[in-house]
Residue frames as a rotation matrix with the C-alpha (Angstrom) as fourth column:
MET 1
-0.610 -0.634 0.476 211.85
0.519 0.134 0.844 -76.18
-0.599 0.762 0.247 106.67
LEU 2
-0.043 0.608 0.793 208.86
0.980 -0.128 0.152 -74.94
0.194 0.783 -0.591 104.85
ALA 3
0.842 0.278 -0.463 208.88
0.444 -0.843 0.302 -71.67
-0.306 -0.460 -0.833 106.88
LEU 4
0.049 -0.950 -0.307 212.41
0.224 -0.289 0.931 -71.30
-0.973 -0.114 0.199 106.14
TRP 5
-0.734 -0.304 0.607 211.76
0.626 0.044 0.779 -71.50
-0.264 0.952 0.158 102.39
GLY 6
-0.903 0.390 -0.180 208.80
-0.406 -0.911 0.066 -69.08
-0.138 0.132 0.982 102.65
TYR 7
-0.518 0.778 -0.356 205.78
-0.049 0.389 0.920 -71.55
0.854 0.494 -0.163 102.61
GLU 8
-0.096 0.523 0.847 202.88
-0.965 -0.258 0.049 -71.61
0.244 -0.813 0.529 105.00
ASP 9
0.188 0.211 0.959 202.39
-0.546 0.834 -0.076 -75.50
-0.816 -0.510 0.272 104.54
ALA 10
-0.602 -0.518 0.607 203.01
0.144 0.678 0.721 -78.36
-0.785 0.521 -0.334 102.25
ARG 11
0.268 0.770 0.578 199.91
0.750 0.209 -0.627 -77.60
-0.604 0.602 -0.522 100.19
THR 12
0.937 0.153 -0.314 201.29
0.019 -0.920 -0.390 -74.26
-0.349 0.360 -0.865 99.08
ALA 13
0.154 -0.988 0.026 204.92
-0.257 -0.015 0.966 -75.46
-0.954 -0.155 -0.256 98.62
SER 14
0.128 -0.175 -0.976 206.61
-0.992 -0.023 -0.126 -75.93
-0.001 0.984 -0.177 95.28
PRO 15
0.854 0.146 -0.499 207.19
-0.224 0.970 -0.099 -79.54
0.470 0.196 0.861 94.17
THR 16
-0.067 -0.951 -0.302 210.84
0.123 0.292 -0.948 -79.39
0.990 -0.101 0.097 95.32
ALA 17
-0.569 -0.090 0.818 209.92
-0.733 -0.394 -0.554 -78.01
0.372 -0.915 0.159 98.75
ARG 18
0.536 0.807 0.249 207.24
-0.843 0.491 0.220 -80.68
0.056 -0.327 0.943 99.04
PHE 19
0.612 -0.404 -0.680 209.83
-0.010 0.855 -0.518 -83.37
0.791 0.324 0.519 98.21
PHE 20
-0.445 -0.870 0.214 212.04
-0.156 -0.160 -0.975 -82.11
0.882 -0.467 -0.065 100.85
TYR 21
-0.218 0.661 0.718 209.21
-0.949 -0.314 0.000 -81.77
0.226 -0.682 0.696 103.38
GLU 22
0.763 0.625 -0.167 207.98
-0.599 0.780 0.181 -85.31
0.243 -0.038 0.969 102.79
ASN 23
0.296 -0.726 -0.621 211.53
0.151 0.677 -0.720 -86.78
0.943 0.119 0.310 103.06
ILE 24
-0.664 -0.454 0.595 212.25
-0.431 -0.418 -0.800 -84.96
0.611 -0.787 0.082 106.22
SER 25
0.045 0.817 0.575 208.90
-0.995 -0.015 0.099 -85.96
0.090 -0.577 0.812 107.62
ALA 26
0.792 0.347 -0.503 209.54
-0.408 0.913 -0.013 -89.54
0.455 0.216 0.864 106.68
GLY 27
0.688 -0.659 0.305 213.03
-0.264 0.164 0.950 -89.59
-0.676 -0.734 -0.061 108.38
ASN 28
0.603 -0.469 0.645 214.83
0.787 0.480 -0.387 -89.99
-0.128 0.741 0.659 104.98
ALA 29
-0.011 -0.600 0.800 216.38
0.537 -0.678 -0.502 -86.55
0.843 0.424 0.330 105.14
VAL 30
0.420 -0.004 -0.908 217.53
0.815 -0.439 0.379 -84.00
-0.400 -0.898 -0.181 107.84
PHE 31
0.404 -0.304 0.863 218.52
0.508 -0.710 -0.488 -80.52
0.761 0.636 -0.132 107.76
TRP 32
-0.063 -0.525 -0.849 220.76
0.977 -0.208 0.055 -78.21
-0.205 -0.826 0.525 109.63
THR 33
0.768 0.228 0.599 220.63
0.423 -0.883 -0.206 -74.44
0.482 0.411 -0.774 109.97
LEU 34
-0.400 -0.902 -0.162 223.41
0.861 -0.309 -0.404 -71.94
0.315 -0.301 0.900 110.79
ASP 35
0.785 0.614 0.078 222.53
0.511 -0.714 0.478 -69.06
0.349 -0.335 -0.875 113.16
VAL 36
-0.419 -0.908 -0.017 224.68
0.808 -0.364 -0.464 -66.17
0.415 -0.208 0.886 113.95
GLN 37
-0.964 0.079 -0.254 223.59
0.101 -0.776 -0.623 -63.67
-0.246 -0.626 0.740 116.70
GLY 38
-0.312 0.950 0.000 220.01
0.108 0.036 -0.994 -64.68
-0.944 -0.309 -0.113 116.11
ASN 39
0.175 0.224 -0.959 220.20
-0.872 -0.416 -0.257 -64.36
-0.456 0.881 0.123 112.21
LEU 40
0.531 0.068 0.845 219.63
0.220 0.952 -0.215 -67.45
-0.819 0.300 0.490 110.05
ILE 41
0.247 -0.598 -0.763 222.57
-0.797 -0.572 0.191 -67.32
-0.551 0.561 -0.618 107.62
GLY 42
-0.553 -0.492 -0.673 222.87
-0.815 0.487 0.314 -70.84
0.173 0.722 -0.670 106.25
GLU 43
0.448 0.735 0.509 221.39
-0.742 0.623 -0.247 -74.29
-0.498 -0.267 0.825 105.70
LEU 44
-0.625 -0.576 -0.527 222.40
-0.760 0.604 0.241 -77.78
0.180 0.551 -0.815 104.61
TYR 45
0.540 0.800 0.263 220.27
-0.799 0.585 -0.139 -80.87
-0.265 -0.135 0.955 103.89
ALA 46
-0.711 -0.703 -0.016 221.21
-0.683 0.685 0.254 -84.54
-0.167 0.192 -0.967 103.81
PHE 47
0.467 0.817 -0.338 219.24
-0.861 0.508 0.037 -87.34
0.201 0.274 0.940 102.12
PHE 48
0.010 -0.423 0.906 219.78
-0.663 0.675 0.323 -90.89
-0.748 -0.604 -0.274 103.29
ALA 49
-0.406 0.067 0.911 218.32
0.477 0.866 0.149 -92.84
-0.779 0.495 -0.384 100.40
LEU 50
-0.149 0.417 -0.896 217.51
-0.718 -0.669 -0.192 -91.68
-0.680 0.615 0.400 96.86
GLU 51
0.786 0.583 0.207 216.35
-0.289 0.642 -0.710 -93.52
-0.547 0.498 0.673 93.86
ASP 52
0.595 -0.775 -0.215 219.86
-0.232 0.090 -0.969 -93.13
0.770 0.626 -0.126 92.29
GLY 53
0.897 -0.246 -0.368 221.94
0.443 0.496 0.747 -95.03
-0.002 -0.833 0.553 94.83
ALA 54
-0.016 -0.918 0.397 225.10
0.798 -0.251 -0.549 -93.14
0.603 0.308 0.736 93.57
PHE 55
-0.110 0.000 0.994 223.81
-0.248 -0.968 -0.027 -90.12
0.962 -0.250 0.106 95.46
ALA 56
-0.378 0.086 0.922 222.51
-0.925 -0.007 -0.379 -91.78
-0.026 -0.996 0.082 98.54
ASN 57
-0.480 0.114 -0.870 222.06
-0.352 0.883 0.310 -95.50
0.804 0.455 -0.384 99.04
GLY 58
0.584 0.789 0.189 220.38
-0.514 0.179 0.839 -95.68
0.629 -0.587 0.510 102.55
GLU 59
0.883 -0.253 -0.395 223.29
0.429 0.778 0.459 -97.55
0.191 -0.575 0.796 104.06
SER 60
0.159 -0.921 -0.355 226.80
0.912 0.000 0.409 -96.01
-0.377 -0.389 0.840 103.53
THR 61
-0.794 -0.397 0.460 226.32
0.585 -0.703 0.404 -92.96
0.163 0.590 0.791 101.30
ALA 62
0.227 0.830 -0.510 224.26
0.715 -0.498 -0.491 -89.84
-0.661 -0.253 -0.706 102.17
TYR 63
-0.188 -0.168 0.968 223.72
0.851 -0.520 0.075 -86.91
0.491 0.837 0.241 99.68
LEU 64
-0.338 -0.014 -0.941 224.23
0.583 -0.788 -0.198 -83.33
-0.739 -0.615 0.274 100.76
CYS 65
-0.393 0.153 0.907 222.37
0.848 -0.322 0.421 -80.63
0.356 0.934 -0.003 99.02
ALA 66
0.574 0.575 0.583 220.97
0.391 -0.818 0.422 -77.05
0.719 -0.014 -0.694 99.23
PHE 67
0.089 -0.700 -0.709 224.08
0.975 -0.085 0.207 -75.99
-0.205 -0.709 0.675 100.97
ARG 68
0.342 0.137 0.930 223.67
0.401 -0.916 -0.013 -72.04
0.850 0.377 -0.368 101.35
VAL 69
-0.129 -0.292 -0.948 225.35
0.884 -0.467 0.023 -69.39
-0.450 -0.834 0.319 103.33
LYS 70
0.842 0.517 -0.152 224.27
0.424 -0.810 -0.405 -65.86
-0.333 0.276 -0.902 102.89
LYS 71
0.527 -0.676 0.516 226.61
0.612 -0.119 -0.782 -63.98
0.590 0.727 0.351 100.76
GLU 72
0.503 -0.401 0.766 227.67
-0.529 -0.843 -0.094 -61.33
0.684 -0.358 -0.636 103.38
TYR 73
0.552 -0.368 0.748 228.92
-0.682 0.316 0.659 -64.21
-0.479 -0.875 -0.077 105.69
ARG 74
0.952 -0.299 0.062 230.78
0.283 0.789 -0.545 -66.15
0.114 0.536 0.836 103.04
GLY 75
0.264 -0.944 0.200 234.64
0.151 -0.164 -0.975 -66.48
0.953 0.287 0.099 103.39
GLN 76
0.005 -0.281 0.960 234.51
-0.909 -0.401 -0.113 -66.28
0.416 -0.872 -0.258 107.24
GLY 77
-0.846 -0.522 -0.110 234.53
-0.413 0.771 -0.485 -70.00
0.339 -0.365 -0.867 107.91
TYR 78
-0.277 0.829 0.486 230.84
-0.845 0.030 -0.533 -70.45
-0.457 -0.559 0.692 108.64
GLY 79
0.576 0.401 -0.713 230.19
-0.770 0.560 -0.307 -72.83
0.276 0.725 0.631 105.73
THR 80
-0.257 -0.705 -0.661 233.10
-0.352 0.705 -0.615 -74.95
0.900 0.075 -0.430 106.68
ARG 81
-0.789 0.108 0.605 231.92
-0.597 0.095 -0.796 -75.12
-0.143 -0.990 -0.010 110.35
LEU 82
0.172 0.983 0.060 228.46
-0.888 0.181 -0.422 -76.18
-0.426 0.020 0.904 109.14
MET 83
0.491 -0.018 -0.871 229.76
-0.657 0.649 -0.384 -78.81
0.572 0.761 0.307 106.69
THR 84
-0.642 -0.759 -0.107 232.23
-0.424 0.467 -0.776 -80.17
0.639 -0.453 -0.622 109.35
ALA 85
-0.633 0.412 0.655 229.41
-0.632 0.213 -0.745 -80.63
-0.447 -0.886 0.125 111.92
VAL 86
0.472 0.799 -0.372 227.05
-0.865 0.340 -0.368 -82.14
-0.168 0.495 0.852 109.30
LEU 87
0.220 -0.449 -0.866 229.71
-0.518 0.699 -0.494 -84.69
0.827 0.557 -0.079 108.20
SER 88
-0.808 -0.501 0.311 230.52
-0.495 0.290 -0.819 -85.52
0.320 -0.815 -0.483 111.88
GLU 89
-0.236 0.779 0.581 226.90
-0.707 0.272 -0.653 -86.31
-0.667 -0.565 0.486 112.65
LEU 90
0.567 0.408 -0.715 226.50
-0.799 0.485 -0.357 -88.37
0.202 0.774 0.601 109.48
LYS 91
-0.359 -0.785 -0.505 229.48
-0.423 0.619 -0.662 -90.40
0.832 -0.025 -0.554 110.51
GLU 92
-0.795 0.079 0.602 227.90
-0.567 0.255 -0.783 -90.98
-0.216 -0.964 -0.158 113.92
ARG 93
0.222 0.973 0.063 224.86
-0.819 0.221 -0.530 -92.21
-0.530 0.066 0.845 112.14
GLY 94
0.249 -0.269 0.930 227.04
0.175 0.957 0.230 -94.96
-0.953 0.105 0.285 110.37
PHE 95
0.994 0.105 0.014 227.58
0.034 -0.187 -0.982 -93.25
-0.100 0.977 -0.189 107.02
THR 96
0.251 -0.967 0.045 231.05
0.587 0.189 0.787 -93.71
-0.770 -0.171 0.615 105.59
ARG 97
-0.693 -0.512 0.508 230.65
0.705 -0.335 0.625 -91.54
-0.150 0.791 0.593 102.52
ALA 98
0.131 0.772 -0.622 228.98
0.315 -0.627 -0.712 -88.26
-0.940 -0.103 -0.326 101.51
THR 99
-0.367 -0.117 0.923 228.17
0.930 -0.036 0.365 -86.97
-0.009 0.992 0.122 98.05
ILE 100
0.101 0.426 -0.899 227.48
0.223 -0.890 -0.397 -83.53
-0.970 -0.161 -0.185 96.86
GLY 101
0.323 0.158 0.933 226.69
0.940 0.058 -0.335 -82.00
-0.107 0.986 -0.130 93.47
VAL 102
-0.047 -0.341 -0.939 228.49
0.188 -0.926 0.327 -78.98
-0.981 -0.161 0.107 91.92
SER 103
0.838 0.442 0.319 227.82
0.394 -0.086 -0.915 -77.10
-0.377 0.893 -0.246 88.70
PRO 104
0.090 -0.876 0.474 230.68
0.994 0.052 -0.093 -76.17
0.057 0.480 0.875 86.40
ASP 105
0.013 -0.044 0.999 229.62
0.303 -0.952 -0.046 -72.42
0.953 0.304 0.001 86.71
GLU 106
0.947 0.223 0.233 230.17
-0.166 -0.284 0.944 -72.57
0.277 -0.932 -0.232 90.52
PRO 107
0.209 -0.936 -0.282 234.02
0.170 0.319 -0.933 -72.46
0.963 0.147 0.226 90.78
GLN 108
-0.296 -0.307 0.904 233.92
-0.768 -0.487 -0.417 -71.05
0.568 -0.818 -0.092 94.27
ASN 109
0.638 0.590 0.495 231.80
-0.758 0.595 0.267 -74.02
-0.137 -0.546 0.827 95.39
LEU 110
0.867 -0.325 -0.378 234.11
0.125 0.875 -0.467 -76.53
0.483 0.358 0.799 93.69
ARG 111
-0.120 -0.942 0.315 237.07
-0.294 -0.269 -0.917 -74.92
0.948 -0.202 -0.244 95.42
LEU 112
-0.118 0.196 0.973 235.29
-0.987 -0.132 -0.093 -75.21
0.110 -0.972 0.209 98.80
TYR 113
0.861 0.498 0.105 234.19
-0.508 0.855 0.106 -78.86
-0.037 -0.144 0.989 98.23
ARG 114
0.604 -0.666 -0.438 237.59
0.110 0.614 -0.782 -79.91
0.790 0.424 0.444 97.15
ARG 115
-0.376 -0.666 0.645 239.09
-0.534 -0.413 -0.738 -78.16
0.757 -0.622 -0.201 100.20
LEU 116
0.118 0.515 0.849 236.66
-0.983 0.181 0.027 -80.07
-0.140 -0.838 0.528 102.31
GLY 117
-0.559 -0.479 0.677 237.70
-0.472 0.855 0.216 -83.31
-0.682 -0.199 -0.704 100.86
PHE 118
0.576 0.742 0.343 235.10
-0.019 0.432 -0.902 -83.91
-0.817 0.513 0.263 98.10
THR 119
-0.175 -0.771 -0.612 237.73
-0.771 -0.279 0.572 -85.01
-0.612 0.572 -0.546 95.53
ASP 120
-0.761 -0.074 0.644 236.34
0.207 0.914 0.350 -88.25
-0.615 0.400 -0.680 94.13
LYS 121
-0.444 0.630 -0.638 234.28
-0.879 -0.444 0.174 -87.69
-0.174 0.638 0.750 90.91
ILE 122
-0.362 0.461 0.810 231.46
-0.084 0.849 -0.521 -90.09
-0.928 -0.257 -0.269 90.78
LYS 123
-0.282 0.320 0.904 229.72
0.941 0.275 0.197 -89.08
-0.186 0.907 -0.379 87.58
ALA 124
-0.988 0.152 -0.006 228.42
-0.142 -0.912 0.384 -86.29
0.053 0.380 0.923 85.42
CYS 125
-0.479 0.877 -0.046 224.68
0.742 0.376 -0.555 -85.72
-0.470 -0.300 -0.830 85.96
HIS 126
-0.832 0.404 0.379 221.83
0.004 -0.680 0.734 -83.94
0.554 0.612 0.564 84.20
TYR 127
0.188 0.960 -0.207 219.05
0.192 0.171 0.966 -84.95
0.963 -0.221 -0.152 86.70
ASP 128
-0.692 -0.346 0.633 218.90
-0.529 -0.353 -0.771 -83.52
0.491 -0.869 0.062 90.21
PRO 129
-0.573 0.458 -0.679 217.37
0.434 0.873 0.222 -86.18
0.695 -0.168 -0.700 92.35
CYS 130
-0.465 0.344 -0.816 216.07
0.828 -0.158 -0.539 -83.62
-0.314 -0.926 -0.211 94.84
ALA 131
-0.724 0.354 -0.593 214.62
-0.402 -0.914 -0.054 -80.97
-0.561 0.199 0.804 92.47
MET 132
-0.518 0.611 0.599 211.21
0.609 0.755 -0.243 -81.94
-0.601 0.239 -0.763 91.35
ASP 133
-0.944 0.308 0.119 208.92
-0.065 -0.525 0.848 -80.89
0.323 0.793 0.516 88.48
ALA 134
-0.339 0.874 0.349 205.16
-0.933 -0.361 -0.002 -80.56
0.124 -0.326 0.937 88.78
ASP 135
0.464 0.445 -0.766 204.83
-0.517 0.838 0.174 -84.34
0.719 0.316 0.619 88.22
MET 136
0.720 -0.364 0.591 207.22
-0.534 0.254 0.806 -85.02
-0.444 -0.896 -0.011 91.14
ARG 137
0.783 -0.549 0.293 209.90
0.622 0.682 -0.384 -86.22
0.010 0.483 0.876 88.73
PRO 138
0.021 -0.870 -0.492 213.61
0.591 -0.386 0.708 -85.06
-0.806 -0.306 0.507 88.91
VAL 139
0.842 0.189 -0.506 214.28
-0.156 -0.812 -0.563 -81.90
-0.517 0.552 -0.654 86.88
TYR 140
0.525 -0.668 0.526 216.61
0.850 0.388 -0.356 -82.07
0.034 0.635 0.772 83.87
ASP 141
0.579 -0.418 -0.700 219.51
0.000 -0.859 0.512 -79.68
-0.815 -0.296 -0.498 84.20
GLU 142
0.989 -0.129 0.067 220.62
0.079 0.084 -0.993 -78.77
0.123 0.988 0.093 80.60
LYS 143
0.474 -0.856 0.206 224.16
-0.770 -0.516 -0.375 -77.52
0.427 0.019 -0.904 81.86
GLY 144
0.541 -0.095 -0.836 224.53
0.247 0.968 0.051 -80.45
0.804 -0.234 0.547 84.21
PHE 145
0.501 -0.472 0.725 226.68
-0.855 -0.400 0.331 -80.91
0.134 -0.786 -0.604 87.28
VAL 146
-0.193 -0.700 -0.688 229.28
-0.327 0.707 -0.628 -83.26
0.925 0.104 -0.365 88.72
LEU 147
0.929 0.339 0.147 228.53
-0.247 0.275 0.929 -85.54
0.275 -0.900 0.339 91.74
LEU 148
-0.142 -0.979 0.147 231.58
-0.532 -0.050 -0.845 -85.48
0.835 -0.198 -0.514 93.94
ALA 149
0.831 0.338 -0.442 232.18
0.161 0.615 0.772 -87.92
0.533 -0.712 0.457 97.07
LYS 150
-0.153 -0.813 0.561 234.23
-0.756 -0.269 -0.596 -87.72
0.636 -0.516 -0.574 100.16
ARG 151
-0.087 0.040 -0.995 234.95
0.494 0.869 -0.008 -90.59
0.865 -0.493 -0.096 102.70
ILE 152
0.157 0.145 0.977 233.88
-0.656 -0.724 0.213 -89.65
0.738 -0.674 -0.019 106.26
């Protein structure tokens, strides 16, 4: 994951990258990548438990984040296939609900998430539980985002 984000090791990583790395290392998060003909074109992360249990409670709800597909591959079904595979694996792990955040200035993501079944609005948020500042505290997002959920 650190190499994927362009870091040599955890010491040189940003606070957010360190947070992801530490949670993956501790077994509290996992990530998937999407490869097409040897090219890495996408990624998606799931956290099992976070301080704010509305995002991920360690039992029934997992939080999906950092869902990316390279621009030139969007609209071809790759993101849908990645999300479907991830949700299937989370269900196999015993989770019954997944959450994901979406910013109001990302209408294409909102359409995708709704099409994928993320239709339950949990709450409006201003702190991203997986984006860390230099003191390893969640970063305040002035414009905010909405936390959506889906039963899996």
